[in-house]
N, CA, C, O and the ligand as a Tripos MOL2 file, in Angstrom:
@<TRIPOS>MOLECULE
protein
  309   307    78     0     0
PROTEIN
NO_CHARGES

@<TRIPOS>ATOM
      1 N          -6.6490    0.1930   14.1260 N.3       1 MET1
      2 CA         -5.2700    0.4580   13.6830 C.3       1 MET1
      3 C          -4.9870    1.9450   13.8570 C.2       1 MET1
      4 O          -5.8000    2.7750   13.4500 O.2       1 MET1
      5 N          -3.8170    2.3090   14.4720 N.am      2 PRO2
      6 CA         -3.4910    3.7160   14.6980 C.3       2 PRO2
      7 C          -3.3130    4.4670   13.3760 C.2       2 PRO2
      8 O          -2.8760    3.9010   12.3740 O.2       2 PRO2
      9 N          -3.6670    5.7720   13.4050 N.am      3 LEU3
     10 CA         -3.4740    6.6040   12.2150 C.3       3 LEU3
     11 C          -1.9840    6.8370   12.0170 C.2       3 LEU3
     12 O          -1.2700    7.1780   12.9590 O.2       3 LEU3
     13 N          -1.5270    6.6520   10.7990 N.am      4 GLN4
     14 CA         -0.0880    6.7300   10.5410 C.3       4 GLN4
     15 C           0.2470    7.8140    9.5230 C.2       4 GLN4
     16 O          -0.4930    8.0420    8.5670 O.2       4 GLN4
     17 N           1.4020    8.4890    9.7540 N.am      5 ASP5
     18 CA          1.9340    9.4020    8.7340 C.3       5 ASP5
     19 C           2.9910    8.6760    7.9150 C.2       5 ASP5
     20 O           3.2260    9.0120    6.7540 O.2       5 ASP5
     21 N           3.6340    7.6700    8.5300 N.am      6 THR6
     22 CA          4.6110    6.8330    7.8260 C.3       6 THR6
     23 C           4.0990    5.3960    7.8630 C.2       6 THR6
     24 O           3.8790    4.8240    8.9310 O.2       6 THR6
     25 N           3.9160    4.8310    6.6820 N.am      7 VAL7
     26 CA          3.3630    3.4750    6.5600 C.3       7 VAL7
     27 C           4.4630    2.5380    6.0760 C.2       7 VAL7
     28 O           5.0250    2.7390    4.9990 O.2       7 VAL7
     29 N           4.7710    1.5070    6.8750 N.am      8 HIS8
     30 CA          5.7830    0.5160    6.4970 C.3       8 HIS8
     31 C           5.0640   -0.6930    5.9020 C.2       8 HIS8
     32 O           4.1820   -1.2720    6.5360 O.2       8 HIS8
     33 N           5.4460   -1.0700    4.6800 N.am      9 ILE9
     34 CA          4.8190   -2.2210    4.0170 C.3       9 ILE9
     35 C           5.9030   -3.1520    3.4860 C.2       9 ILE9
     36 O           6.8400   -2.7100    2.8220 O.2       9 ILE9
     37 N           5.7700   -4.4520    3.7830 N.am     10 SER10
     38 CA          6.6590   -5.4620    3.2140 C.3      10 SER10
     39 C           6.0170   -6.0300    1.9590 C.2      10 SER10
     40 O           4.8520   -6.4290    1.9780 O.2      10 SER10
     41 N           6.7830   -6.0670    0.8600 N.am     11 LEU11
     42 CA          6.3060   -6.6360   -0.4000 C.3      11 LEU11
     43 C           6.8420   -8.0620   -0.4940 C.2      11 LEU11
     44 O           8.0540   -8.2740   -0.5070 O.2      11 LEU11
     45 N           5.9370   -9.0400   -0.5590 N.am     12 LYS12
     46 CA          6.3490  -10.4470   -0.5860 C.3      12 LYS12
     47 C           5.8110  -11.1220   -1.8430 C.2      12 LYS12
     48 O           5.0490  -10.5100   -2.5910 O.2      12 LYS12
     49 N           6.1890  -12.3540   -2.0820 N.am     13 ASN13
     50 CA          5.6660  -13.1620   -3.2030 C.3      13 ASN13
     51 C           4.4660  -13.9350   -2.6960 C.2      13 ASN13
     52 O           4.7540  -14.8990   -1.9880 O.2      13 ASN13
     53 N           3.3110  -13.7330   -2.8900 N.am     14 PHE14
     54 CA          2.5950  -12.6180   -3.4970 C.3      14 PHE14
     55 C           1.6100  -12.0690   -2.4620 C.2      14 PHE14
     56 O           0.4390  -12.4470   -2.4300 O.2      14 PHE14
     57 N           2.1150  -11.1730   -1.6260 N.am     15 SER15
     58 CA          1.2130  -10.5340   -0.6470 C.3      15 SER15
     59 C           1.8440   -9.2370   -0.1650 C.2      15 SER15
     60 O           3.0400   -9.0140   -0.3520 O.2      15 SER15
     61 N           1.0420   -8.3870    0.4520 N.am     16 LEU16
     62 CA          1.5180   -7.1720    1.1170 C.3      16 LEU16
     63 C           1.3400   -7.3850    2.6130 C.2      16 LEU16
     64 O           0.3470   -7.9670    3.0500 O.2      16 LEU16
     65 N           2.2980   -6.9160    3.3910 N.am     17 ASP17
     66 CA          2.1910   -7.0680    4.8540 C.3      17 ASP17
     67 C           2.5810   -5.7550    5.5300 C.2      17 ASP17
     68 O           3.7500   -5.3730    5.4770 O.2      17 ASP17
     69 N           1.6170   -5.0360    6.1790 N.am     18 PRO18
     70 CA          0.1950   -5.3750    6.2040 C.3      18 PRO18
     71 C          -0.4840   -5.0670    4.8710 C.2      18 PRO18
     72 O           0.0620   -4.3220    4.0570 O.2      18 PRO18
     73 N          -1.6830   -5.6390    4.6390 N.am     19 ASP19
     74 CA         -2.3800   -5.3260    3.3950 C.3      19 ASP19
     75 C          -3.5500   -4.3810    3.6300 C.2      19 ASP19
     76 O          -4.2750   -4.0490    2.6930 O.2      19 ASP19
     77 N          -3.7400   -3.9500    4.8630 N.am     20 ASN20
     78 CA         -4.7240   -2.9170    5.1770 C.3      20 ASN20
     79 C          -4.0540   -1.8940    6.0770 C.2      20 ASN20
     80 O          -3.6190   -2.2170    7.1820 O.2      20 ASN20
     81 N          -3.9730   -0.6480    5.5940 N.am     21 VAL21
     82 CA         -3.3500    0.4070    6.3960 C.3      21 VAL21
     83 C          -4.2900    1.6100    6.4550 C.2      21 VAL21
     84 O          -5.0940    1.8370    5.5520 O.2      21 VAL21
     85 N          -4.1680    2.3700    7.5370 N.am     22 THR22
     86 CA         -4.9860    3.5640    7.7170 C.3      22 THR22
     87 C          -4.0860    4.7640    7.9530 C.2      22 THR22
     88 O          -3.1770    4.7110    8.7810 O.2      22 THR22
     89 N          -4.3410    5.8630    7.2160 N.am     23 GLY23
     90 CA         -3.5380    7.0690    7.3850 C.3      23 GLY23
     91 C          -4.4350    8.2930    7.4960 C.2      23 GLY23
     92 O          -5.5970    8.2720    7.0890 O.2      23 GLY23
     93 N          -3.8700    9.3630    8.0570 N.am     24 LYS24
     94 CA         -4.6010   10.6140    8.2170 C.3      24 LYS24
     95 C          -4.6090   11.3500    6.8850 C.2      24 LYS24
     96 O          -3.6920   11.1710    6.0840 O.2      24 LYS24
     97 N          -5.6150   12.1680    6.6300 N.am     25 ALA25
     98 CA         -5.7420   12.8800    5.3440 C.3      25 ALA25
     99 C          -4.7530   14.0440    5.2740 C.2      25 ALA25
    100 O          -5.1420   15.2110    5.2240 O.2      25 ALA25
    101 N          -3.4800   13.6990    5.2710 N.am     26 ARG26
    102 CA         -2.3980   14.6700    5.0350 C.3      26 ARG26
    103 C          -1.2560   13.8820    4.4100 C.2      26 ARG26
    104 O          -1.4920   12.7910    3.8900 O.2      26 ARG26
    105 N          -0.0560   14.3800    4.4380 N.am     27 THR27
    106 CA          1.0490   13.6750    3.7640 C.3      27 THR27
    107 C           1.3090   12.3250    4.4260 C.2      27 THR27
    108 O           1.5100   12.2480    5.6380 O.2      27 THR27
    109 N           1.3030   11.2740    3.6320 N.am     28 ILE28
    110 CA          1.5910    9.9280    4.1150 C.3      28 ILE28
    111 C           2.8610    9.4390    3.4100 C.2      28 ILE28
    112 O           2.9420    9.4730    2.1820 O.2      28 ILE28
    113 N           3.8310    8.9930    4.1730 N.am     29 THR29
    114 CA          5.0760    8.4660    3.6150 C.3      29 THR29
    115 C           5.0350    6.9470    3.6500 C.2      29 THR29
    116 O           4.7780    6.3490    4.6940 O.2      29 THR29
    117 N           5.2900    6.3220    2.4980 N.am     30 PHE30
    118 CA          5.3360    4.8640    2.4390 C.3      30 PHE30
    119 C           6.7930    4.4050    2.4860 C.2      30 PHE30
    120 O           7.6270    4.8660    1.7070 O.2      30 PHE30
    121 N           7.0820    3.4990    3.4020 N.am     31 VAL31
    122 CA          8.4130    2.8830    3.4880 C.3      31 VAL31
    123 C           8.2380    1.4310    3.0610 C.2      31 VAL31
    124 O           7.5770    0.6470    3.7430 O.2      31 VAL31
    125 N           8.8370    1.0810    1.9250 N.am     32 LEU32
    126 CA          8.6330   -0.2530    1.3650 C.3      32 LEU32
    127 C           9.8590   -1.1320    1.5790 C.2      32 LEU32
    128 O          10.9970   -0.6750    1.4710 O.2      32 LEU32
    129 N           9.6030   -2.3980    1.8840 N.am     33 GLN33
    130 CA         10.6750   -3.3830    2.0420 C.3      33 GLN33
    131 C          10.3520   -4.5680    1.1500 C.2      33 GLN33
    132 O           9.3410   -5.2410    1.3520 O.2      33 GLN33
    133 N          11.2060   -4.8310    0.1590 N.am     34 ASN34
    134 CA         10.9440   -5.9720   -0.7160 C.3      34 ASN34
    135 C          11.5070   -7.2330   -0.0580 C.2      34 ASN34
    136 O          12.7220   -7.4080    0.0300 O.2      34 ASN34
    137 N          10.6260   -8.0920    0.3930 N.am     35 GLU35
    138 CA         11.0170   -9.3600    1.0190 C.3      35 GLU35
    139 C          10.7130  -10.5230    0.0990 C.2      35 GLU35
    140 O          10.7370  -11.6810    0.5140 O.2      35 GLU35
    141 N          10.4210  -10.2030   -1.1720 N.am     36 GLY36
    142 CA         10.0970  -11.2430   -2.1540 C.3      36 GLY36
    143 C          11.3270  -11.6740   -2.9390 C.2      36 GLY36
    144 O          12.3910  -11.0630   -2.8390 O.2      36 GLY36
    145 N          11.1620  -12.7400   -3.7230 N.am     37 ARG37
    146 CA         12.2780  -13.2340   -4.5400 C.3      37 ARG37
    147 C          12.3650  -12.4680   -5.8520 C.2      37 ARG37
    148 O          13.3990  -12.5250   -6.5190 O.2      37 ARG37
    149 N          11.3130  -11.7530   -6.2460 N.am     38 CYS38
    150 CA         11.3630  -11.0150   -7.5110 C.3      38 CYS38
    151 C          11.1380   -9.5280   -7.2490 C.2      38 CYS38
    152 O          10.8490   -9.1170   -6.1260 O.2      38 CYS38
    153 N          11.2720   -8.7460   -8.2890 N.am     39 THR39
    154 CA         11.1220   -7.2940   -8.1620 C.3      39 THR39
    155 C           9.6710   -6.9500   -7.8650 C.2      39 THR39
    156 O           8.7590   -7.4680   -8.5080 O.2      39 THR39
    157 N           9.4630   -6.0820   -6.8980 N.am     40 HIS40
    158 CA          8.1260   -5.6150   -6.5740 C.3      40 HIS40
    159 C           8.1210   -4.0860   -6.5430 C.2      40 HIS40
    160 O           9.1660   -3.4390   -6.4940 O.2      40 HIS40
    161 N           6.9360   -3.5500   -6.5720 N.am     41 ASP41
    162 CA          6.7380   -2.1020   -6.4710 C.3      41 ASP41
    163 C           5.3940   -1.9090   -5.7980 C.2      41 ASP41
    164 O           4.6780   -2.8850   -5.5710 O.2      41 ASP41
    165 N           5.0350   -0.6900   -5.4750 N.am     42 LEU42
    166 CA          3.7310   -0.4170   -4.8600 C.3      42 LEU42
    167 C           3.1160    0.7880   -5.5570 C.2      42 LEU42
    168 O           3.7950    1.7740   -5.8440 O.2      42 LEU42
    169 N           1.8330    0.6900   -5.8200 N.am     43 ARG43
    170 CA          1.1190    1.8090   -6.4530 C.3      43 ARG43
    171 C          -0.1810    2.0770   -5.6930 C.2      43 ARG43
    172 O          -0.9290    1.1490   -5.3860 O.2      43 ARG43
    173 N          -0.4430    3.3510   -5.3920 N.am     44 VAL44
    174 CA         -1.7340    3.7570   -4.8450 C.3      44 VAL44
    175 C          -2.5460    4.2890   -6.0200 C.2      44 VAL44
    176 O          -2.0970    5.1940   -6.7230 O.2      44 VAL44
    177 N          -3.7090    3.7500   -6.2340 N.am     45 GLU45
    178 CA         -4.4830    4.1360   -7.4270 C.3      45 GLU45
    179 C          -5.2410    5.4250   -7.1640 C.2      45 GLU45
    180 O          -6.4700    5.4770   -7.1420 O.2      45 GLU45
    181 N          -4.4180    6.4880   -6.9630 N.am     46 TRP46
    182 CA         -5.0370    7.8140   -6.8180 C.3      46 TRP46
    183 C          -3.9370    8.8710   -6.7990 C.2      46 TRP46
    184 O          -2.8090    8.6030   -6.3870 O.2      46 TRP46
    185 N          -4.2920   10.1080   -7.2610 N.am     47 GLN47
    186 CA         -3.3380   11.2100   -7.1950 C.3      47 GLN47
    187 C          -3.4190   11.8390   -5.8130 C.2      47 GLN47
    188 O          -4.5120   12.0400   -5.2840 O.2      47 GLN47
    189 N          -2.3120   12.1400   -5.2500 N.am     48 ILE48
    190 CA         -2.2520   12.7110   -3.8920 C.3      48 ILE48
    191 C          -2.5280   14.2070   -3.9950 C.2      48 ILE48
    192 O          -2.1020   14.7260   -5.0260 O.2      48 ILE48
    193 N          -3.1660   15.0140   -3.1190 N.am     49 PRO49
    194 CA         -3.5390   14.6140   -1.8050 C.3      49 PRO49
    195 C          -4.8060   13.7390   -1.7810 C.2      49 PRO49
    196 O          -5.7080   13.9000   -2.6030 O.2      49 PRO49
    197 N          -4.8400   12.8330   -0.8380 N.am     50 LEU50
    198 CA         -5.9090   11.8600   -0.7580 C.3      50 LEU50
    199 C          -7.0540   12.3580    0.1070 C.2      50 LEU50
    200 O          -6.8630   12.5940    1.3000 O.2      50 LEU50
    201 N          -8.2380   12.5230   -0.4670 N.am     51 PRO51
    202 CA         -9.3850   12.7890    0.3990 C.3      51 PRO51
    203 C          -9.7450   11.5150    1.1680 C.2      51 PRO51
    204 O          -9.3370   10.4210    0.7780 O.2      51 PRO51
    205 N         -10.4990   11.6510    2.2470 N.am     52 PRO52
    206 CA        -10.8870   10.4670    3.0090 C.3      52 PRO52
    207 C         -11.5510    9.4270    2.1030 C.2      52 PRO52
    208 O         -12.3290    9.7660    1.2110 O.2      52 PRO52
    209 N         -11.2320    8.1700    2.3470 N.am     53 GLY53
    210 CA        -11.8190    7.0770    1.5600 C.3      53 GLY53
    211 C         -10.9160    5.8610    1.6440 C.2      53 GLY53
    212 O          -9.9280    5.8640    2.3780 O.2      53 GLY53
    213 N         -11.2460    4.8400    0.9080 N.am     54 THR54
    214 CA        -10.4470    3.6050    0.8620 C.3      54 THR54
    215 C          -9.8930    3.4160   -0.5410 C.2      54 THR54
    216 O         -10.6260    3.4960   -1.5260 O.2      54 THR54
    217 N          -8.5840    3.1630   -0.6220 N.am     55 TYR55
    218 CA         -7.9060    3.0680   -1.9180 C.3      55 TYR55
    219 C          -7.1910    1.7290   -2.0300 C.2      55 TYR55
    220 O          -6.6710    1.1950   -1.0510 O.2      55 TYR55
    221 N          -7.1790    1.2080   -3.2380 N.am     56 ARG56
    222 CA         -6.4870   -0.0550   -3.4750 C.3      56 ARG56
    223 C          -4.9840    0.2060   -3.5750 C.2      56 ARG56
    224 O          -4.5540    1.1340   -4.2600 O.2      56 ARG56
    225 N          -4.2050   -0.6040   -2.9000 N.am     57 ILE57
    226 CA         -2.7530   -0.5570   -3.0690 C.3      57 ILE57
    227 C          -2.3410   -1.8860   -3.6890 C.2      57 ILE57
    228 O          -2.9180   -2.9250   -3.3690 O.2      57 ILE57
    229 N          -1.3510   -1.8600   -4.5710 N.am     58 LEU58
    230 CA         -1.0020   -3.0820   -5.2940 C.3      58 LEU58
    231 C           0.4170   -3.0250   -5.8140 C.2      58 LEU58
    232 O           1.0010   -1.9480   -5.9290 O.2      58 LEU58
    233 N           0.9660   -4.1720   -6.1240 N.am     59 CYS59
    234 CA          2.2470   -4.2250   -6.8280 C.3      59 CYS59
    235 C           1.9410   -4.1960   -8.3190 C.2      59 CYS59
    236 O           1.2610   -5.0950   -8.8130 O.2      59 CYS59
    237 N           2.4270   -3.1800   -9.0650 N.am     60 PRO60
    238 CA          2.0970   -3.0490  -10.4990 C.3      60 PRO60
    239 C           2.9680   -3.9080  -11.4060 C.2      60 PRO60
    240 O           2.7970   -3.8890  -12.6250 O.2      60 PRO60
    241 N           3.9010   -4.6620  -10.8240 N.am     61 VAL61
    242 CA          4.7930   -5.4860  -11.6360 C.3      61 VAL61
    243 C           4.0300   -6.7040  -12.1620 C.2      61 VAL61
    244 O           3.4430   -7.4500  -11.3780 O.2      61 VAL61
    245 N           4.0350   -6.9070  -13.4600 N.am     62 SER62
    246 CA          3.4620   -8.0940  -14.1200 C.3      62 SER62
    247 C           2.0580   -8.3930  -13.5790 C.2      62 SER62
    248 O           1.2300   -7.4850  -13.5010 O.2      62 SER62
    249 N           1.7720   -9.6580  -13.2020 N.am     63 ASN63
    250 CA          0.4390  -10.0350  -12.6900 C.3      63 ASN63
    251 C           0.4530  -10.2370  -11.1780 C.2      63 ASN63
    252 O          -0.3840  -10.9540  -10.6280 O.2      63 ASN63
    253 N           1.4120   -9.5960  -10.5140 N.am     64 HIS64
    254 CA          1.5530   -9.8130   -9.0710 C.3      64 HIS64
    255 C           0.2980   -9.4190   -8.3070 C.2      64 HIS64
    256 O          -0.0750  -10.0970   -7.3490 O.2      64 HIS64
    257 N          -0.3760   -8.3150   -8.7180 N.am     65 ALA65
    258 CA         -1.5900   -7.8890   -8.0100 C.3      65 ALA65
    259 C          -2.6610   -8.9690   -8.0980 C.2      65 ALA65
    260 O          -3.3410   -9.2570   -7.1130 O.2      65 ALA65
    261 N          -2.8090   -9.5600   -9.2700 N.am     66 ASP66
    262 CA         -3.8080  -10.6300   -9.4400 C.3      66 ASP66
    263 C          -3.4270  -11.8600   -8.6340 C.2      66 ASP66
    264 O          -4.2880  -12.6460   -8.2370 O.2      66 ASP66
    265 N          -2.1150  -12.0230   -8.3910 N.am     67 ARG67
    266 CA         -1.6630  -13.2000   -7.6420 C.3      67 ARG67
    267 C          -1.6990  -12.9690   -6.1430 C.2      67 ARG67
    268 O          -1.3710  -13.8710   -5.3730 O.2      67 ARG67
    269 N          -2.0960  -11.7640   -5.7090 N.am     68 GLY68
    270 CA         -2.2970  -11.5430   -4.2810 C.3      68 GLY68
    271 C          -1.5510  -10.3710   -3.6820 C.2      68 GLY68
    272 O          -1.8080  -10.0150   -2.5320 O.2      68 GLY68
    273 N          -0.6360   -9.7570   -4.4150 N.am     69 THR69
    274 CA          0.1310   -8.6370   -3.8550 C.3      69 THR69
    275 C          -0.6820   -7.3550   -3.9860 C.2      69 THR69
    276 O          -0.3590   -6.4670   -4.7750 O.2      69 THR69
    277 N          -1.7360   -7.2860   -3.1970 N.am     70 ASN70
    278 CA         -2.5890   -6.0880   -3.1930 C.3      70 ASN70
    279 C          -3.2190   -5.9180   -1.8130 C.2      70 ASN70
    280 O          -3.1810   -6.8410   -0.9990 O.2      70 ASN70
    281 N          -3.7980   -4.7440   -1.5420 N.am     71 GLY71
    282 CA         -4.4340   -4.4730   -0.2510 C.3      71 GLY71
    283 C          -5.2070   -3.1760   -0.3160 C.2      71 GLY71
    284 O          -5.5940   -2.7370   -1.3990 O.2      71 GLY71
    285 N          -5.4320   -2.5680    0.8090 N.am     72 ALA72
    286 CA         -6.2460   -1.3540    0.8710 C.3      72 ALA72
    287 C          -5.5960   -0.3060    1.7700 C.2      72 ALA72
    288 O          -4.9980   -0.6270    2.7970 O.2      72 ALA72
    289 N          -5.7280    0.9500    1.3590 N.am     73 LEU73
    290 CA         -5.3110    2.0950    2.1750 C.3      73 LEU73
    291 C          -6.5890    2.8550    2.5240 C.2      73 LEU73
    292 O          -7.3160    3.2920    1.6320 O.2      73 LEU73
    293 N          -6.8620    3.0130    3.8250 N.am     74 LYS74
    294 CA         -8.0420    3.7490    4.2750 C.3      74 LYS74
    295 C          -7.5770    5.0910    4.7920 C.2      74 LYS74
    296 O          -6.7620    5.1610    5.7110 O.2      74 LYS74
    297 N          -8.1000    6.1740    4.1960 N.am     75 VAL75
    298 CA         -7.7640    7.5290    4.6300 C.3      75 VAL75
    299 C          -8.9690    8.1010    5.3690 C.2      75 VAL75
    300 O         -10.0850    8.0790    4.8520 O.2      75 VAL75
    301 N          -8.7440    8.6140    6.5780 N.am     76 VAL76
    302 CA         -9.8500    9.1510    7.3720 C.3      76 VAL76
    303 C          -9.6390   10.6350    7.6030 C.2      76 VAL76
    304 O          -8.5000   11.1000    7.6310 O.2      76 VAL76
    305 N         -10.7300   11.3930    7.7690 N.am     77 SER77
    306 CA        -10.6200   12.8420    7.9600 C.3      77 SER77
    307 C         -10.3630   13.1820    9.4080 C.2      77 SER77
    308 O         -10.2420   14.3580    9.7540 O.2      77 SER77
    309 CU          5.3120   -7.6610   -7.1510 Cu       78 CU78
@<TRIPOS>BOND
     1     1     2 1
     2     2     3 1
     3     3     4 2
     4     3     5 am
     5     5     6 1
     6     6     7 1
     7     7     8 2
     8     7     9 am
     9     9    10 1
    10    10    11 1
    11    11    12 2
    12    11    13 am
    13    13    14 1
    14    14    15 1
    15    15    16 2
    16    15    17 am
    17    17    18 1
    18    18    19 1
    19    19    20 2
    20    19    21 am
    21    21    22 1
    22    22    23 1
    23    23    24 2
    24    23    25 am
    25    25    26 1
    26    26    27 1
    27    27    28 2
    28    27    29 am
    29    29    30 1
    30    30    31 1
    31    31    32 2
    32    31    33 am
    33    33    34 1
    34    34    35 1
    35    35    36 2
    36    35    37 am
    37    37    38 1
    38    38    39 1
    39    39    40 2
    40    39    41 am
    41    41    42 1
    42    42    43 1
    43    43    44 2
    44    43    45 am
    45    45    46 1
    46    46    47 1
    47    47    48 2
    48    47    49 am
    49    49    50 1
    50    50    51 1
    51    51    52 2
    52    51    53 am
    53    53    54 1
    54    54    55 1
    55    55    56 2
    56    55    57 am
    57    57    58 1
    58    58    59 1
    59    59    60 2
    60    59    61 am
    61    61    62 1
    62    62    63 1
    63    63    64 2
    64    63    65 am
    65    65    66 1
    66    66    67 1
    67    67    68 2
    68    67    69 am
    69    69    70 1
    70    70    71 1
    71    71    72 2
    72    71    73 am
    73    73    74 1
    74    74    75 1
    75    75    76 2
    76    75    77 am
    77    77    78 1
    78    78    79 1
    79    79    80 2
    80    79    81 am
    81    81    82 1
    82    82    83 1
    83    83    84 2
    84    83    85 am
    85    85    86 1
    86    86    87 1
    87    87    88 2
    88    87    89 am
    89    89    90 1
    90    90    91 1
    91    91    92 2
    92    91    93 am
    93    93    94 1
    94    94    95 1
    95    95    96 2
    96    95    97 am
    97    97    98 1
    98    98    99 1
    99    99   100 2
   100    99   101 am
   101   101   102 1
   102   102   103 1
   103   103   104 2
   104   103   105 am
   105   105   106 1
   106   106   107 1
   107   107   108 2
   108   107   109 am
   109   109   110 1
   110   110   111 1
   111   111   112 2
   112   111   113 am
   113   113   114 1
   114   114   115 1
   115   115   116 2
   116   115   117 am
   117   117   118 1
   118   118   119 1
   119   119   120 2
   120   119   121 am
   121   121   122 1
   122   122   123 1
   123   123   124 2
   124   123   125 am
   125   125   126 1
   126   126   127 1
   127   127   128 2
   128   127   129 am
   129   129   130 1
   130   130   131 1
   131   131   132 2
   132   131   133 am
   133   133   134 1
   134   134   135 1
   135   135   136 2
   136   135   137 am
   137   137   138 1
   138   138   139 1
   139   139   140 2
   140   139   141 am
   141   141   142 1
   142   142   143 1
   143   143   144 2
   144   143   145 am
   145   145   146 1
   146   146   147 1
   147   147   148 2
   148   147   149 am
   149   149   150 1
   150   150   151 1
   151   151   152 2
   152   151   153 am
   153   153   154 1
   154   154   155 1
   155   155   156 2
   156   155   157 am
   157   157   158 1
   158   158   159 1
   159   159   160 2
   160   159   161 am
   161   161   162 1
   162   162   163 1
   163   163   164 2
   164   163   165 am
   165   165   166 1
   166   166   167 1
   167   167   168 2
   168   167   169 am
   169   169   170 1
   170   170   171 1
   171   171   172 2
   172   171   173 am
   173   173   174 1
   174   174   175 1
   175   175   176 2
   176   175   177 am
   177   177   178 1
   178   178   179 1
   179   179   180 2
   180   179   181 am
   181   181   182 1
   182   182   183 1
   183   183   184 2
   184   183   185 am
   185   185   186 1
   186   186   187 1
   187   187   188 2
   188   187   189 am
   189   189   190 1
   190   190   191 1
   191   191   192 2
   192   191   193 am
   193   193   194 1
   194   194   195 1
   195   195   196 2
   196   195   197 am
   197   197   198 1
   198   198   199 1
   199   199   200 2
   200   199   201 am
   201   201   202 1
   202   202   203 1
   203   203   204 2
   204   203   205 am
   205   205   206 1
   206   206   207 1
   207   207   208 2
   208   207   209 am
   209   209   210 1
   210   210   211 1
   211   211   212 2
   212   211   213 am
   213   213   214 1
   214   214   215 1
   215   215   216 2
   216   215   217 am
   217   217   218 1
   218   218   219 1
   219   219   220 2
   220   219   221 am
   221   221   222 1
   222   222   223 1
   223   223   224 2
   224   223   225 am
   225   225   226 1
   226   226   227 1
   227   227   228 2
   228   227   229 am
   229   229   230 1
   230   230   231 1
   231   231   232 2
   232   231   233 am
   233   233   234 1
   234   234   235 1
   235   235   236 2
   236   235   237 am
   237   237   238 1
   238   238   239 1
   239   239   240 2
   240   239   241 am
   241   241   242 1
   242   242   243 1
   243   243   244 2
   244   243   245 am
   245   245   246 1
   246   246   247 1
   247   247   248 2
   248   247   249 am
   249   249   250 1
   250   250   251 1
   251   251   252 2
   252   251   253 am
   253   253   254 1
   254   254   255 1
   255   255   256 2
   256   255   257 am
   257   257   258 1
   258   258   259 1
   259   259   260 2
   260   259   261 am
   261   261   262 1
   262   262   263 1
   263   263   264 2
   264   263   265 am
   265   265   266 1
   266   266   267 1
   267   267   268 2
   268   267   269 am
   269   269   270 1
   270   270   271 1
   271   271   272 2
   272   271   273 am
   273   273   274 1
   274   274   275 1
   275   275   276 2
   276   275   277 am
   277   277   278 1
   278   278   279 1
   279   279   280 2
   280   279   281 am
   281   281   282 1
   282   282   283 1
   283   283   284 2
   284   283   285 am
   285   285   286 1
   286   286   287 1
   287   287   288 2
   288   287   289 am
   289   289   290 1
   290   290   291 1
   291   291   292 2
   292   291   293 am
   293   293   294 1
   294   294   295 1
   295   295   296 2
   296   295   297 am
   297   297   298 1
   298   298   299 1
   299   299   300 2
   300   299   301 am
   301   301   302 1
   302   302   303 1
   303   303   304 2
   304   303   305 am
   305   305   306 1
   306   306   307 1
   307   307   308 2
@<TRIPOS>SUBSTRUCTURE
     1 MET1         2 RESIDUE 1 A MET
     2 PRO2         6 RESIDUE 1 A PRO
     3 LEU3        10 RESIDUE 1 A LEU
     4 GLN4        14 RESIDUE 1 A GLN
     5 ASP5        18 RESIDUE 1 A ASP
     6 THR6        22 RESIDUE 1 A THR
     7 VAL7        26 RESIDUE 1 A VAL
     8 HIS8        30 RESIDUE 1 A HIS
     9 ILE9        34 RESIDUE 1 A ILE
    10 SER10       38 RESIDUE 1 A SER
    11 LEU11       42 RESIDUE 1 A LEU
    12 LYS12       46 RESIDUE 1 A LYS
    13 ASN13       50 RESIDUE 1 A ASN
    14 PHE14       54 RESIDUE 1 A PHE
    15 SER15       58 RESIDUE 1 A SER
    16 LEU16       62 RESIDUE 1 A LEU
    17 ASP17       66 RESIDUE 1 A ASP
    18 PRO18       70 RESIDUE 1 A PRO
    19 ASP19       74 RESIDUE 1 A ASP
    20 ASN20       78 RESIDUE 1 A ASN
    21 VAL21       82 RESIDUE 1 A VAL
    22 THR22       86 RESIDUE 1 A THR
    23 GLY23       90 RESIDUE 1 A GLY
    24 LYS24       94 RESIDUE 1 A LYS
    25 ALA25       98 RESIDUE 1 A ALA
    26 ARG26      102 RESIDUE 1 A ARG
    27 THR27      106 RESIDUE 1 A THR
    28 ILE28      110 RESIDUE 1 A ILE
    29 THR29      114 RESIDUE 1 A THR
    30 PHE30      118 RESIDUE 1 A PHE
    31 VAL31      122 RESIDUE 1 A VAL
    32 LEU32      126 RESIDUE 1 A LEU
    33 GLN33      130 RESIDUE 1 A GLN
    34 ASN34      134 RESIDUE 1 A ASN
    35 GLU35      138 RESIDUE 1 A GLU
    36 GLY36      142 RESIDUE 1 A GLY
    37 ARG37      146 RESIDUE 1 A ARG
    38 CYS38      150 RESIDUE 1 A CYS
    39 THR39      154 RESIDUE 1 A THR
    40 HIS40      158 RESIDUE 1 A HIS
    41 ASP41      162 RESIDUE 1 A ASP
    42 LEU42      166 RESIDUE 1 A LEU
    43 ARG43      170 RESIDUE 1 A ARG
    44 VAL44      174 RESIDUE 1 A VAL
    45 GLU45      178 RESIDUE 1 A GLU
    46 TRP46      182 RESIDUE 1 A TRP
    47 GLN47      186 RESIDUE 1 A GLN
    48 ILE48      190 RESIDUE 1 A ILE
    49 PRO49      194 RESIDUE 1 A PRO
    50 LEU50      198 RESIDUE 1 A LEU
    51 PRO51      202 RESIDUE 1 A PRO
    52 PRO52      206 RESIDUE 1 A PRO
    53 GLY53      210 RESIDUE 1 A GLY
    54 THR54      214 RESIDUE 1 A THR
    55 TYR55      218 RESIDUE 1 A TYR
    56 ARG56      222 RESIDUE 1 A ARG
    57 ILE57      226 RESIDUE 1 A ILE
    58 LEU58      230 RESIDUE 1 A LEU
    59 CYS59      234 RESIDUE 1 A CYS
    60 PRO60      238 RESIDUE 1 A PRO
    61 VAL61      242 RESIDUE 1 A VAL
    62 SER62      246 RESIDUE 1 A SER
    63 ASN63      250 RESIDUE 1 A ASN
    64 HIS64      254 RESIDUE 1 A HIS
    65 ALA65      258 RESIDUE 1 A ALA
    66 ASP66      262 RESIDUE 1 A ASP
    67 ARG67      266 RESIDUE 1 A ARG
    68 GLY68      270 RESIDUE 1 A GLY
    69 THR69      274 RESIDUE 1 A THR
    70 ASN70      278 RESIDUE 1 A ASN
    71 GLY71      282 RESIDUE 1 A GLY
    72 ALA72      286 RESIDUE 1 A ALA
    73 LEU73      290 RESIDUE 1 A LEU
    74 LYS74      294 RESIDUE 1 A LYS
    75 VAL75      298 RESIDUE 1 A VAL
    76 VAL76      302 RESIDUE 1 A VAL
    77 SER77      306 RESIDUE 1 A SER
    78 CU78       309 GROUP 0 **** ****
């Protein structure tokens, strides 16, 4: 997957598309599109700036993450 500075993610009931993204270890812009029937959001479980590593991304609304609206962000140096 190409290294991205702008990451486009569709939030669906109950999945992220794509659910695995890779970005360079600098500013990453997330562009979110809610394609679900209910309210969604996205949270990266880390304070920015992101050192290289893999981070969980998820919808923090209710139990959506447990129902499948989650994925991974891989940051490479
Ligand atoms: Cu959600």
